[in-house]
C-alpha positions in Angstrom: 103.1 110.0 124.5 103.5 112.9 122.1 102.9 110.5 118.8 100.0 109.3 120.1 98.4 112.9 120.4 99.9 114.2 117.2 98.1 111.2 115.4 94.9 111.6 117.6 94.8 116.0 116.5 95.2 115.0 112.5 92.4 112.2 112.6 90.4 114.5 114.5 90.9 117.8 112.1 90.2 114.9 109.7 87.6 113.4 110.3 84.6 113.7 107.8 81.3 114.7 109.9 79.2 112.3 111.7 81.9 109.7 111.9 83.6 108.8 114.3 87.1 106.3 114.9 88.0 104.3 118.5 91.0 102.6 118.7 90.6 99.4 120.3 94.7 98.7 121.1 98.0 100.3 120.7 101.3 98.5 120.0 103.2 96.7 117.7 101.0 94.6 115.5 101.2 90.9 115.6 102.9 89.1 112.9 100.8 87.6 109.7 102.8 84.5 109.8 101.9 84.1 113.3 98.2 84.4 113.3 96.2 81.1 113.6 93.7 81.7 111.1 96.4 83.0 108.0 98.2 79.4 108.7 95.1 77.6 108.2 94.1 79.7 105.5 96.8 80.3 103.1 98.2 77.9 100.7 101.7 76.9 101.3 102.5 78.7 98.1 100.8 82.0 99.4 102.6 81.7 102.7 105.9 81.0 101.2 105.2 84.6 98.9 103.9 86.5 102.3 106.9 85.1 104.0 109.4 86.7 101.1 107.5 89.9 101.5 108.2 89.9 104.9 111.6 89.2 105.0 112.2 91.6 101.6 110.6 94.5 103.7 108.0 94.6 100.8 105.6 95.9 103.9 107.9 98.7 105.5 107.3 102.5 104.9 109.4 103.2 102.6 108.6 99.8 100.5 112.2 98.5 100.5 111.4 95.8 97.2 108.2 95.8 94.7 106.6 92.5 93.9 107.8 92.9 90.9 111.7 92.6 92.3 109.9 89.7 95.2 108.4 87.4 92.6 
């Protein structure tokens, strides 16, 4: 994949001497709301805030809404 090779080249060129990076998995990250750890540790209010942020594009690039707009 061209994108992966571009990212690899960029990281390789800019990684500080003595450091390394290991990629264990490529793919779409899982939704935070489907993570059992999230479901078990967040309060109902925190889950609602996370849902609102995801639905309104807070985590998109570029960000669709600010924290203030979501609140």
